[in-house]
ZABAPA-60397 format. One record per residue (C-alpha): x, y, z. Coordinates in steps of 0.5 Angstrom, whole numbers, plus 2048, in hexadecimal, padded with zeros to 3 digits. Layout:
BEGIN
+-----+-----+-----+
!   u !   v !   w !
+-----+-----+-----+
!   X !   Y !   Z !
...
+-----+-----+-----+
***
This chain:
BEGIN
+-----+-----+-----+
!   u !   v !   w !
+-----+-----+-----+
! 71D ! 75D ! 947 !
! 71F ! 759 ! 941 !
! 71F ! 75F ! 93D !
! 723 ! 763 ! 941 !
! 728 ! 75D ! 942 !
! 728 ! 75D ! 93A !
! 729 ! 765 ! 93A !
! 730 ! 765 ! 93E !
! 732 ! 75E ! 93B !
! 72F ! 758 ! 93E !
! 732 ! 754 ! 943 !
! 739 ! 758 ! 943 !
! 735 ! 75E ! 944 !
! 732 ! 75B ! 94A !
! 739 ! 759 ! 94D !
! 73B ! 760 ! 94B !
! 735 ! 763 ! 950 !
! 737 ! 75E ! 955 !
! 73F ! 760 ! 955 !
! 73D ! 767 ! 955 !
! 738 ! 766 ! 95B !
! 73E ! 762 ! 95E !
! 743 ! 767 ! 95D !
! 73E ! 76C ! 960 !
! 73D ! 768 ! 966 !
! 744 ! 767 ! 967 !
! 745 ! 76F ! 966 !
! 740 ! 770 ! 96B !
! 743 ! 76B ! 970 !
! 74A ! 76E ! 96F !
! 749 ! 775 ! 96D !
! 74E ! 77A ! 971 !
! 74B ! 77C ! 978 !
! 74C ! 783 ! 97A !
! 750 ! 785 ! 980 !
! 74C ! 789 ! 985 !
! 750 ! 78F ! 987 !
! 753 ! 790 ! 98E !
! 750 ! 797 ! 98F !
! 74B ! 79B ! 98C !
! 74F ! 79E ! 986 !
! 74B ! 7A4 ! 986 !
! 74D ! 7A5 ! 98D !
! 754 ! 7A2 ! 98E !
! 757 ! 7A6 ! 994 !
! 754 ! 7AA ! 99A !
! 755 ! 7B1 ! 99C !
! 756 ! 7B2 ! 9A4 !
! 752 ! 7B8 ! 9A7 !
! 755 ! 7BF ! 9A7 !
! 758 ! 7C4 ! 9A3 !
! 75E ! 7C0 ! 9A1 !
! 75A ! 7BC ! 99C !
! 75F ! 7B6 ! 99E !
! 75D ! 7AF ! 99A !
! 75E ! 7A8 ! 99D !
! 75D ! 7A1 ! 99B !
! 757 ! 79D ! 99A !
! 75B ! 797 ! 99B !
! 75C ! 798 ! 9A3 !
! 756 ! 799 ! 9A7 !
! 75A ! 79D ! 9AC !
! 75C ! 7A2 ! 9A7 !
! 756 ! 7A6 ! 9A8 !
! 759 ! 7A7 ! 9AF !
! 75F ! 7AA ! 9AD !
! 763 ! 7A3 ! 9AE !
! 768 ! 79F ! 9A9 !
! 769 ! 798 ! 9A8 !
! 770 ! 796 ! 9AB !
! 770 ! 78F ! 9AA !
! 76B ! 789 ! 9A9 !
! 76E ! 784 ! 9AE !
! 76F ! 786 ! 9B5 !
! 776 ! 782 ! 9B5 !
! 778 ! 784 ! 9AE !
! 77B ! 78B ! 9AF !
! 782 ! 78B ! 9AC !
! 785 ! 789 ! 9A5 !
! 788 ! 784 ! 9AA !
! 781 ! 781 ! 9AC !
! 77E ! 781 ! 9A5 !
! 784 ! 77D ! 9A2 !
! 782 ! 777 ! 9A7 !
! 77B ! 778 ! 9A6 !
! 77C ! 777 ! 99F !
! 780 ! 770 ! 9A0 !
! 77A ! 76E ! 9A4 !
! 775 ! 770 ! 99F !
! 779 ! 76C ! 99A !
! 77A ! 766 ! 99E !
! 782 ! 767 ! 99C !
! 780 ! 768 ! 995 !
! 785 ! 76B ! 98F !
! 787 ! 772 ! 991 !
! 78D ! 775 ! 98D !
! 78E ! 773 ! 986 !
! 793 ! 775 ! 981 !
! 796 ! 772 ! 97A !
! 79D ! 771 ! 978 !
! 79C ! 774 ! 971 !
! 798 ! 774 ! 96B !
! 795 ! 76D ! 969 !
! 796 ! 76B ! 971 !
! 790 ! 769 ! 975 !
! 78F ! 76D ! 97C !
! 792 ! 76A ! 982 !
! 78E ! 76B ! 989 !
! 790 ! 76C ! 990 !
! 78B ! 76A ! 995 !
! 789 ! 76F ! 99B !
! 78C ! 76B ! 9A0 !
! 793 ! 76B ! 99C !
! 792 ! 772 ! 99B !
! 791 ! 773 ! 9A2 !
! 797 ! 76F ! 9A4 !
! 79C ! 773 ! 99F !
! 799 ! 779 ! 9A1 !
! 79A ! 778 ! 9A9 !
! 7A1 ! 775 ! 9A7 !
! 7A3 ! 77B ! 9A3 !
! 7A1 ! 780 ! 9A8 !
! 7A4 ! 77C ! 9AE !
! 7AB ! 77C ! 9A9 !
! 7AA ! 784 ! 9A9 !
! 7AA ! 784 ! 9B0 !
! 7B0 ! 780 ! 9B0 !
! 7B3 ! 785 ! 9AC !
! 7B2 ! 78A ! 9B1 !
! 7AB ! 78D ! 9AF !
! 7A7 ! 78F ! 9B5 !
! 7A0 ! 78C ! 9B6 !
! 79C ! 792 ! 9B6 !
! 798 ! 797 ! 9B2 !
! 79D ! 79C ! 9B2 !
! 7A2 ! 797 ! 9AE !
! 7A1 ! 799 ! 9A6 !
! 7A3 ! 793 ! 9A1 !
! 7A4 ! 796 ! 99A !
! 7A1 ! 791 ! 994 !
! 7A3 ! 793 ! 98D !
! 7A1 ! 78D ! 988 !
! 79B ! 78C ! 983 !
! 795 ! 788 ! 985 !
! 797 ! 781 ! 987 !
! 796 ! 77C ! 98D !
! 79C ! 77E ! 991 !
! 799 ! 785 ! 991 !
! 793 ! 782 ! 995 !
! 798 ! 77E ! 999 !
! 79C ! 784 ! 99B !
! 795 ! 788 ! 99D !
! 793 ! 782 ! 9A1 !
! 79A ! 781 ! 9A4 !
! 79A ! 788 ! 9A6 !
! 793 ! 788 ! 9A9 !
! 795 ! 782 ! 9AD !
! 79A ! 786 ! 9B1 !
! 796 ! 78D ! 9B1 !
! 79A ! 790 ! 9AC !
! 798 ! 795 ! 9A7 !
! 799 ! 794 ! 99F !
! 79B ! 79A ! 99B !
! 79B ! 798 ! 993 !
! 79F ! 79B ! 98E !
! 79E ! 79B ! 987 !
! 7A2 ! 79C ! 980 !
! 79E ! 7A2 ! 97E !
! 79F ! 7A6 ! 984 !
! 7A7 ! 7A7 ! 981 !
! 7AD ! 7A6 ! 985 !
! 7AD ! 7AD ! 988 !
! 7A6 ! 7AC ! 98B !
! 7A8 ! 7A5 ! 98E !
! 7AE ! 7A7 ! 991 !
! 7AA ! 7AD ! 994 !
! 7A5 ! 7A8 ! 997 !
! 7AA ! 7A3 ! 99A !
! 7AE ! 7A9 ! 99D !
! 7A7 ! 7AC ! 9A0 !
! 7A4 ! 7A6 ! 9A2 !
! 7AB ! 7A4 ! 9A5 !
! 7AB ! 79D ! 9A2 !
! 7B1 ! 799 ! 9A3 !
! 7AE ! 792 ! 99F !
! 7AB ! 792 ! 999 !
! 7A8 ! 78B ! 995 !
! 7AB ! 78C ! 98E !
! 7A8 ! 788 ! 988 !
! 7AF ! 788 ! 984 !
! 7B5 ! 78A ! 981 !
! 7B3 ! 790 ! 97E !
! 7AF ! 793 ! 984 !
! 7B4 ! 792 ! 988 !
! 7B9 ! 796 ! 984 !
! 7B4 ! 79B ! 984 !
! 7B3 ! 79C ! 98B !
! 7BB ! 79B ! 98C !
! 7BC ! 7A1 ! 987 !
! 7B9 ! 7A6 ! 98C !
! 7B9 ! 7A2 ! 993 !
! 7B8 ! 7A6 ! 999 !
! 7BD ! 7A4 ! 99F !
! 7B7 ! 7A1 ! 9A3 !
! 7B6 ! 79C ! 99D !
! 7BA ! 796 ! 9A0 !
! 7B7 ! 78F ! 99D !
! 7B4 ! 78D ! 997 !
! 7B0 ! 786 ! 997 !
! 7B0 ! 784 ! 98F !
! 7AA ! 780 ! 98C !
! 7AE ! 77E ! 986 !
! 7B6 ! 77D ! 985 !
! 7BA ! 783 ! 984 !
! 7C1 ! 783 ! 981 !
! 7C8 ! 783 ! 985 !
! 7C9 ! 78A ! 983 !
! 7C3 ! 78C ! 986 !
! 7C5 ! 789 ! 98C !
! 7CC ! 78C ! 98C !
! 7C8 ! 793 ! 98B !
! 7C4 ! 792 ! 991 !
! 7CA ! 790 ! 995 !
! 7CD ! 796 ! 993 !
! 7C7 ! 79B ! 995 !
! 7C7 ! 797 ! 99C !
! 7C0 ! 793 ! 99A !
! 7BF ! 78C ! 99B !
! 7BC ! 788 ! 996 !
! 7B8 ! 781 ! 998 !
! 7B4 ! 77C ! 994 !
! 7AC ! 77C ! 996 !
! 7AC ! 775 ! 997 !
! 7B2 ! 775 ! 99C !
! 7AE ! 77A ! 9A0 !
! 7A9 ! 775 ! 9A0 !
! 7AE ! 76F ! 9A3 !
! 7B1 ! 774 ! 9A8 !
! 7AA ! 776 ! 9AA !
! 7A8 ! 76E ! 9AB !
! 7AE ! 76D ! 9AF !
! 7AD ! 772 ! 9B4 !
! 7A5 ! 771 ! 9B4 !
! 7A4 ! 778 ! 9B7 !
! 79D ! 779 ! 9BB !
! 798 ! 77D ! 9B7 !
! 796 ! 784 ! 9B9 !
! 78F ! 785 ! 9B5 !
! 78D ! 78C ! 9B4 !
! 787 ! 790 ! 9B7 !
! 782 ! 793 ! 9B3 !
! 784 ! 79A ! 9B4 !
! 78C ! 799 ! 9B2 !
! 78E ! 79B ! 9AC !
! 78E ! 796 ! 9A6 !
! 791 ! 79A ! 9A1 !
! 794 ! 7A0 ! 99F !
! 792 ! 7A1 ! 997 !
! 796 ! 7A7 ! 994 !
! 792 ! 7AA ! 98E !
! 796 ! 7AE ! 989 !
! 792 ! 7B5 ! 989 !
! 792 ! 7B9 ! 982 !
! 797 ! 7BE ! 986 !
! 79C ! 7BD ! 98B !
! 79F ! 7B7 ! 98F !
! 79A ! 7B1 ! 990 !
! 796 ! 7B1 ! 996 !
! 795 ! 7AB ! 99B !
! 78E ! 7A9 ! 99C !
! 78E ! 7A5 ! 9A3 !
! 788 ! 7A0 ! 9A3 !
! 787 ! 79B ! 9A9 !
! 784 ! 794 ! 9A9 !
! 77D ! 797 ! 9AB !
! 77D ! 79C ! 9A5 !
! 77F ! 796 ! 9A0 !
! 77A ! 791 ! 9A3 !
! 774 ! 796 ! 9A4 !
! 775 ! 798 ! 99C !
! 776 ! 790 ! 99A !
! 76F ! 78F ! 99E !
! 76B ! 795 ! 99C !
! 76D ! 792 ! 994 !
! 76B ! 78B ! 996 !
! 764 ! 78E ! 999 !
! 763 ! 792 ! 993 !
! 764 ! 78C ! 98E !
! 75E ! 788 ! 991 !
! 75E ! 781 ! 98E !
! 763 ! 783 ! 989 !
! 768 ! 783 ! 98F !
! 76F ! 77F ! 98E !
! 76F ! 778 ! 991 !
! 773 ! 772 ! 993 !
! 772 ! 770 ! 98C !
! 774 ! 776 ! 988 !
! 77B ! 777 ! 984 !
! 77E ! 77E ! 983 !
! 783 ! 780 ! 97E !
! 788 ! 785 ! 981 !
! 78B ! 78A ! 97C !
! 78A ! 791 ! 97F !
! 790 ! 793 ! 983 !
! 78F ! 791 ! 98A !
! 793 ! 797 ! 98C !
! 78C ! 79B ! 98B !
! 786 ! 79A ! 990 !
! 781 ! 798 ! 98B !
! 785 ! 791 ! 98A !
! 787 ! 790 ! 991 !
! 77F ! 791 ! 993 !
! 77D ! 78C ! 98E !
! 782 ! 787 ! 990 !
! 781 ! 788 ! 997 !
! 779 ! 787 ! 996 !
! 77B ! 780 ! 992 !
! 77F ! 77E ! 998 !
! 77A ! 77F ! 99D !
! 775 ! 77B ! 99A !
! 77A ! 775 ! 998 !
! 77A ! 777 ! 990 !
! 780 ! 775 ! 98C !
! 785 ! 77B ! 989 !
! 789 ! 779 ! 982 !
! 78E ! 77E ! 981 !
! 790 ! 780 ! 979 !
! 797 ! 77F ! 976 !
! 799 ! 786 ! 977 !
! 797 ! 788 ! 96F !
! 791 ! 78C ! 96E !
! 791 ! 78A ! 967 !
! 790 ! 782 ! 969 !
! 78B ! 784 ! 96E !
! 786 ! 780 ! 969 !
! 78A ! 77A ! 969 !
! 78A ! 77A ! 971 !
! 783 ! 77B ! 971 !
! 782 ! 775 ! 96C !
! 787 ! 771 ! 971 !
! 783 ! 773 ! 977 !
! 77C ! 774 ! 975 !
! 77B ! 779 ! 97B !
! 774 ! 77A ! 97E !
! 775 ! 781 ! 981 !
! 779 ! 787 ! 97D !
! 77B ! 78E ! 980 !
! 77C ! 792 ! 97A !
! 77E ! 799 ! 978 !
! 77B ! 79D ! 972 !
! 781 ! 79D ! 96E !
! 781 ! 796 ! 96D !
! 779 ! 796 ! 96B !
! 77A ! 79B ! 966 !
! 77F ! 797 ! 963 !
! 77B ! 791 ! 962 !
! 775 ! 796 ! 960 !
! 77A ! 799 ! 95B !
! 77C ! 792 ! 958 !
! 775 ! 790 ! 957 !
! 773 ! 796 ! 954 !
! 779 ! 796 ! 94F !
! 777 ! 78E ! 94D !
! 770 ! 790 ! 94B !
! 771 ! 796 ! 948 !
! 773 ! 793 ! 941 !
! 76D ! 78F ! 941 !
! 766 ! 791 ! 940 !
! 763 ! 78A ! 942 !
! 768 ! 78A ! 948 !
! 765 ! 791 ! 94A !
! 75E ! 78F ! 949 !
! 75F ! 789 ! 94D !
! 763 ! 78C ! 953 !
! 75D ! 792 ! 953 !
! 758 ! 78D ! 954 !
! 75C ! 789 ! 959 !
! 75D ! 78F ! 95D !
! 756 ! 792 ! 95C !
! 753 ! 78B ! 95F !
! 758 ! 78A ! 964 !
! 757 ! 791 ! 967 !
! 74F ! 790 ! 967 !
! 751 ! 78A ! 96B !
! 755 ! 78E ! 970 !
! 750 ! 793 ! 971 !
! 74B ! 78E ! 973 !
! 750 ! 78B ! 978 !
! 753 ! 785 ! 974 !
! 75A ! 784 ! 975 !
! 75C ! 77E ! 970 !
! 761 ! 77B ! 96B !
! 75E ! 775 ! 968 !
! 759 ! 779 ! 963 !
! 759 ! 778 ! 95C !
! 75D ! 77E ! 95B !
! 762 ! 77C ! 960 !
! 764 ! 776 ! 95C !
! 764 ! 77A ! 955 !
! 767 ! 781 ! 957 !
! 76A ! 781 ! 95E !
! 76D ! 77B ! 95F !
! 774 ! 77D ! 95D !
! 774 ! 783 ! 962 !
! 771 ! 77E ! 967 !
! 777 ! 779 ! 966 !
! 77C ! 77F ! 966 !
! 77B ! 77F ! 96D !
! 77A ! 778 ! 96E !
! 773 ! 777 ! 96D !
! 771 ! 776 ! 974 !
! 770 ! 77D ! 977 !
! 76A ! 77F ! 97B !
! 76D ! 785 ! 97F !
! 771 ! 78B ! 97C !
! 773 ! 791 ! 981 !
! 775 ! 797 ! 97D !
! 778 ! 79D ! 980 !
! 77E ! 7A2 ! 980 !
! 77C ! 7A7 ! 97B !
! 775 ! 7A9 ! 977 !
! 772 ! 7A4 ! 972 !
! 76E ! 7A6 ! 96C !
! 767 ! 7A4 ! 96C !
! 767 ! 7A1 ! 966 !
! 76D ! 79C ! 967 !
! 76A ! 79A ! 96E !
! 763 ! 798 ! 96B !
! 767 ! 794 ! 965 !
! 76C ! 791 ! 96B !
! 765 ! 78F ! 96E !
! 762 ! 78C ! 968 !
! 768 ! 789 ! 965 !
! 76B ! 785 ! 96C !
! 764 ! 783 ! 96E !
! 766 ! 784 ! 976 !
! 765 ! 789 ! 97B !
! 769 ! 78F ! 97A !
! 769 ! 794 ! 980 !
! 76D ! 79B ! 97F !
! 76F ! 79E ! 986 !
! 772 ! 7A5 ! 988 !
! 778 ! 7A6 ! 98D !
! 77E ! 7A8 ! 98F !
! 784 ! 7A5 ! 993 !
! 783 ! 7AA ! 999 !
! 77C ! 7A6 ! 999 !
! 77F ! 79F ! 999 !
! 77D ! 79F ! 992 !
! 775 ! 79F ! 992 !
! 770 ! 7A5 ! 993 !
! 76A ! 7A3 ! 98E !
! 769 ! 79D ! 98A !
! 763 ! 79C ! 985 !
! 75E ! 797 ! 987 !
! 75C ! 790 ! 984 !
! 756 ! 791 ! 97F !
! 757 ! 799 ! 97D !
! 759 ! 799 ! 976 !
! 75A ! 7A0 ! 975 !
! 761 ! 7A2 ! 974 !
! 764 ! 7A9 ! 975 !
! 764 ! 7A9 ! 97D !
! 768 ! 7A5 ! 982 !
! 762 ! 7A3 ! 987 !
! 760 ! 7A4 ! 98E !
! 765 ! 7A5 ! 994 !
! 767 ! 79E ! 997 !
! 766 ! 79C ! 99E !
! 76C ! 79E ! 9A1 !
! 76B ! 7A6 ! 9A0 !
! 767 ! 7AB ! 99F !
! 768 ! 7B1 ! 999 !
! 766 ! 7B8 ! 999 !
! 767 ! 7BD ! 994 !
! 76A ! 7C4 ! 995 !
! 76A ! 7CB ! 992 !
! 76F ! 7CD ! 98D !
! 76D ! 7D4 ! 98B !
! 772 ! 7D6 ! 987 !
! 770 ! 7D0 ! 982 !
! 769 ! 7D2 ! 983 !
! 767 ! 7CB ! 987 !
! 762 ! 7CB ! 98C !
! 760 ! 7C6 ! 991 !
! 759 ! 7C9 ! 991 !
! 759 ! 7C7 ! 98A !
! 75B ! 7C0 ! 98B !
! 762 ! 7C2 ! 989 !
! 769 ! 7C3 ! 98C !
! 770 ! 7C0 ! 98F !
! 76F ! 7B8 ! 991 !
! 770 ! 7B8 ! 998 !
! 771 ! 7B1 ! 99C !
! 771 ! 7AF ! 9A3 !
! 771 ! 7A8 ! 9A6 !
! 774 ! 7A1 ! 9A8 !
! 778 ! 7A1 ! 9A2 !
! 77B ! 7A8 ! 9A2 !
! 783 ! 7A8 ! 9A3 !
! 786 ! 7AB ! 9A9 !
! 78A ! 7B0 ! 9A5 !
! 790 ! 7B1 ! 9A1 !
! 797 ! 7AE ! 9A4 !
! 79B ! 7B3 ! 9A8 !
! 797 ! 7B9 ! 9A4 !
! 792 ! 7BC ! 9A9 !
! 792 ! 7C2 ! 9A4 !
! 78F ! 7BE ! 99E !
! 78B ! 7BA ! 9A3 !
! 787 ! 7C1 ! 9A5 !
! 786 ! 7C3 ! 99E !
! 783 ! 7BD ! 99D !
! 77F ! 7BB ! 9A3 !
! 77B ! 7C0 ! 9A6 !
! 77A ! 7C1 ! 9AE !
! 773 ! 7BD ! 9AE !
! 777 ! 7B7 ! 9AA !
! 774 ! 7B8 ! 9A3 !
! 779 ! 7B6 ! 99E !
! 779 ! 7BB ! 998 !
! 77A ! 7B7 ! 992 !
! 77C ! 7BD ! 98D !
! 776 ! 7BA ! 988 !
! 770 ! 7BD ! 986 !
! 76A ! 7B9 ! 987 !
! 762 ! 7B9 ! 985 !
! 75D ! 7B6 ! 988 !
! 758 ! 7B3 ! 983 !
! 750 ! 7B2 ! 985 !
! 751 ! 7AB ! 987 !
! 756 ! 7AC ! 98C !
! 75C ! 7AA ! 988 !
! 763 ! 7AE ! 987 !
! 765 ! 7B1 ! 981 !
! 76D ! 7B4 ! 980 !
! 76C ! 7BA ! 97C !
! 773 ! 7BE ! 97D !
! 779 ! 7BE ! 981 !
! 77A ! 7C4 ! 986 !
! 781 ! 7C5 ! 985 !
! 785 ! 7C8 ! 97E !
! 780 ! 7CE ! 97D !
! 783 ! 7D4 ! 97B !
! 780 ! 7DB ! 979 !
! 781 ! 7DF ! 973 !
! 783 ! 7E6 ! 972 !
! 77C ! 7E8 ! 971 !
! 77A ! 7E5 ! 978 !
! 777 ! 7DE ! 975 !
! 778 ! 7D8 ! 979 !
! 77B ! 7D2 ! 974 !
! 77A ! 7CB ! 976 !
! 77F ! 7C7 ! 971 !
! 77D ! 7C0 ! 973 !
! 776 ! 7C1 ! 971 !
! 778 ! 7C4 ! 96A !
! 77D ! 7BE ! 969 !
! 777 ! 7B9 ! 96B !
! 773 ! 7BD ! 965 !
! 779 ! 7BD ! 960 !
! 77B ! 7B6 ! 961 !
! 775 ! 7B3 ! 95E !
! 777 ! 7B5 ! 957 !
! 779 ! 7AF ! 954 !
! 780 ! 7B3 ! 951 !
! 782 ! 7B4 ! 959 !
! 786 ! 7AF ! 95D !
! 788 ! 7B4 ! 962 !
! 787 ! 7BB ! 964 !
! 78A ! 7C0 ! 969 !
! 786 ! 7C7 ! 969 !
! 78A ! 7CD ! 96C !
! 78A ! 7D4 ! 96D !
! 78C ! 7DA ! 971 !
! 789 ! 7DF ! 976 !
! 78D ! 7E5 ! 971 !
! 789 ! 7E2 ! 96B !
! 782 ! 7E2 ! 969 !
! 782 ! 7DC ! 965 !
! 784 ! 7D4 ! 966 !
! 788 ! 7D0 ! 961 !
! 789 ! 7C8 ! 961 !
! 78F ! 7C3 ! 960 !
! 78C ! 7BD ! 95C !
! 78E ! 7B6 ! 95B !
! 78A ! 7B4 ! 955 !
! 788 ! 7AD ! 954 !
! 78D ! 7AA ! 950 !
! 789 ! 7A4 ! 94C !
! 783 ! 7A9 ! 94B !
! 788 ! 7AF ! 948 !
! 78C ! 7AA ! 944 !
! 785 ! 7A7 ! 941 !
! 783 ! 7AE ! 93F !
! 789 ! 7B0 ! 93C !
! 789 ! 7AA ! 938 !
! 782 ! 7AB ! 935 !
! 784 ! 7B3 ! 934 !
! 78A ! 7B1 ! 930 !
! 78F ! 7B5 ! 936 !
! 796 ! 7B1 ! 936 !
! 79A ! 7B1 ! 93C !
! 79C ! 7AE ! 943 !
! 798 ! 7AF ! 949 !
! 79D ! 7B5 ! 94B !
! 79C ! 7B8 ! 944 !
! 795 ! 7B8 ! 944 !
! 794 ! 7BB ! 94B !
! 797 ! 7C1 ! 948 !
! 793 ! 7C1 ! 942 !
! 78E ! 7C7 ! 942 !
! 788 ! 7C3 ! 93F !
! 789 ! 7BE ! 945 !
! 789 ! 7C3 ! 94A !
! 783 ! 7C7 ! 947 !
! 77F ! 7C0 ! 947 !
! 781 ! 7BF ! 94E !
! 77F ! 7C6 ! 950 !
! 779 ! 7C6 ! 94D !
! 776 ! 7C0 ! 94F !
! 778 ! 7C2 ! 957 !
! 774 ! 7C8 ! 956 !
! 76E ! 7C5 ! 953 !
! 76F ! 7C0 ! 959 !
! 76F ! 7C6 ! 95E !
! 769 ! 7C9 ! 95B !
! 765 ! 7C3 ! 95C !
! 767 ! 7C2 ! 963 !
! 765 ! 7CA ! 964 !
! 76C ! 7CD ! 966 !
! 76C ! 7D4 ! 966 !
! 770 ! 7D8 ! 961 !
! 776 ! 7D9 ! 966 !
! 776 ! 7D2 ! 968 !
! 778 ! 7D0 ! 960 !
! 77F ! 7D0 ! 95F !
! 782 ! 7D5 ! 95A !
! 787 ! 7D1 ! 957 !
! 78A ! 7CA ! 958 !
! 791 ! 7C7 ! 957 !
! 791 ! 7C0 ! 955 !
! 797 ! 7BB ! 958 !
! 798 ! 7B4 ! 955 !
! 79A ! 7B1 ! 95C !
! 795 ! 7AF ! 961 !
! 796 ! 7B1 ! 968 !
! 798 ! 7AC ! 96C !
! 79A ! 7AA ! 973 !
! 7A1 ! 7A8 ! 970 !
! 7A2 ! 7AF ! 96E !
! 7A0 ! 7B2 ! 974 !
! 799 ! 7B5 ! 971 !
! 794 ! 7B1 ! 975 !
! 793 ! 7AE ! 97C !
! 793 ! 7A6 ! 97D !
! 78C ! 7A7 ! 97D !
! 78C ! 7AA ! 976 !
! 78A ! 7B1 ! 978 !
! 78E ! 7B7 ! 975 !
! 793 ! 7BA ! 979 !
! 791 ! 7C1 ! 977 !
! 797 ! 7C5 ! 979 !
! 79C ! 7C0 ! 976 !
! 798 ! 7C1 ! 96F !
! 798 ! 7C8 ! 970 !
! 79F ! 7C8 ! 971 !
! 7A1 ! 7C3 ! 96B !
! 79D ! 7C7 ! 966 !
! 79F ! 7CE ! 968 !
! 7A2 ! 7D0 ! 961 !
! 79C ! 7CD ! 95D !
! 797 ! 7D1 ! 962 !
! 79B ! 7D7 ! 962 !
! 79B ! 7D7 ! 95A !
! 793 ! 7D6 ! 95A !
! 792 ! 7DC ! 95E !
! 797 ! 7E0 ! 95A !
! 793 ! 7DE ! 954 !
! 78C ! 7E0 ! 957 !
! 78E ! 7E7 ! 959 !
+-----+-----+-----+
***
C-alpha cells in the first residue's frame, strides 16, 4: 500500500484519490435523472377502427370512443371563468406586467386589479351604448399590452366578442373587417393607428377608445368624420360610476372573430367560441404533463395577440394563475425584456430561433477552438436529451451555452414553437442550448391554434407530434399530387371541440373548408410516421401543370432550394403553356458579399445580383441541392433572376405569417419571368 502511495505522490496522492472519490460520489448523488416519457414514444397516437384511419390522442382515455376534451373543470368552460379560476389559483398574485422602457423594471397588476379594471372597462363600453351580447363586436388595434387583456376580459364580462386588427393586414383589410363585422367601436393603441383607421373609416365606425394620448389634430380629424375619440381610462372611470351588472357568456357563445389574411382575396373571419378556445388550451395543458404551466410561472408576451397561438398561450397562463409580462414593443430589444423579466415560459416562432442559431454559428465560425468546444457541448447535451435528461446546469451549459440562456432571461423551462416549419438541426440546437423542454406544434386559426403537439421525451425533430386531446386527425387522398391515405399520406383533416363554427358571413368559403361530416380540410399535406406522429410534407394549393402534363408543387421545390447558403428567399413559378419552370431568387447578402470579396468581384449588392458569375454560382448550387433532394428534371428550374430586395409584408409580397403571396409575386415579377421564358425558347 505504501509503495502504491509513493507511486501516485504519497499523502497528496491519497488526498487526490479521496477527492476523486468524493467528486464521484457527488456526481452519482446529483447526476441528472432522466424523465419518463408520458406515452410510449414508439406508439404516440391511437388509430380508431374503420376505413378512415382516424388518429386520436393517448392523453385522454375517452378519445378511443371518439370523444374529445372540452374542459378540465366543470366550472371553467369559458374564458371569463378561466381568468377567475387563475385569480384563485394564484391567490391574487401578479397577472399583467409591463415596463415603461429600456433599463426600467417590470411593474405588475395583480389578478384582482386586472379583474376590476376589466369589469370597469366592460361596464364603460355598455355605458357608451354597446349591447351586452355575443352579437356585439369590439375591435382592438394595438400591440401586446395589459390594456389588450383588460379589453378582452372586459368584453367577456358582458358577453361581447373581440375582433383583433393588426398592422400587417394593411389599411384596406382593416377597413374591410370593420365594415363586414359592423364594428362601431375600436380600442386603439396610439395616434398613428387612429389615423390609419380614420384614413378609410367605414360609416359604421363611431368611436375610438385610445390607450395613449393623441394629437389635437387627430381629434379634429376624427370629429370631421363623425368619429368620437375617448381615452381608455375615461371609459374605465365611466364604467366604475355606472357599475353595470355583469352578463357572462355561455360556452357556446362566440369569444372572437379572428381574421386570417389569405394569400389571395379578402381576409376571412374565423368564428371561435369560448368552448373552442378552452378546449384547445386544456388539451395542450394535458399533453404537457408535469411541464404544464402553473401559478409560479412567468411568460414573456411578444408574438402578436391578434393571432391565436399567442391568445391560447396567454389564456392558458391565466387559467393556471401564471403571470404574463409584455415586451416593450421592439423585437430588437426582446433580449433586454427577457433579461428584465426572467420568464419561465416562452411561445416562439422559427424565425426568432433561426436568428439565435445563425448568430451563434456566425460567432463560432472564426475560431477553431470555439467550434470544437461548441461541437463537443452539442454532442454531449444531445446524448443527454436522447436519454430523457433536460437541464441547464451541466459544465457545458456554464462554458458554452450560458450566453444563449441569458439572452432569454436564464430561467426558461418551457418553450412552445409553432406557426411555421422549424428545421431539425435548429430545433436540436435550441433544445441543447436552452436546456428546457421545447415542444413543437402544428395548428391553424380555424382550430383555435393547436392540432398536434410533440411529446416530452421525444427528441426526434422534423415532425409535429400526435393529435392533441381536443381533436382527431385523418388524412384524405390528394390524387393529383399522388398522396394516398392508404400509404399514410394525404390532406390533413381535423374534427373536434376546437374546430371553428365557420367563416363570418361567408357560407361559401365555410362549405369549401368544412365538409358535411364536420371535417375541417386544412390544405396541408401530412404523413403519419410509424410512431403515430404527424409530419407536414406539402401544401395542397399552389400546384400547377406544365404543358407536358406534369404537376409542379412549387413550395416543395422552394423548400429544397432554400437550403443553399446563397439563397435567402426563392419564388418558383411556371405556366401551363410552358414546359419548364423558372425562379426569382433573393440572394443572402452577407454570403454573396463575402464570396465576391474573396473572388475579387467589386460592386454593390445590386450590381452583384446582375453579375453573371454570381448568377452561375447560385444557379449551380441550387441545381446540386435539387439533385441531392431527388427532384425530377422537370422540377429543376431552368433559369433564375436575382433580385436584391427581400420579399416582405411591407412590400405586399408576404402574408403577415410570412408565407409567399404567389399571385402578387407573379404579377410583381412578370417582366423578369417573361424575359426568362423568352430566352429559354
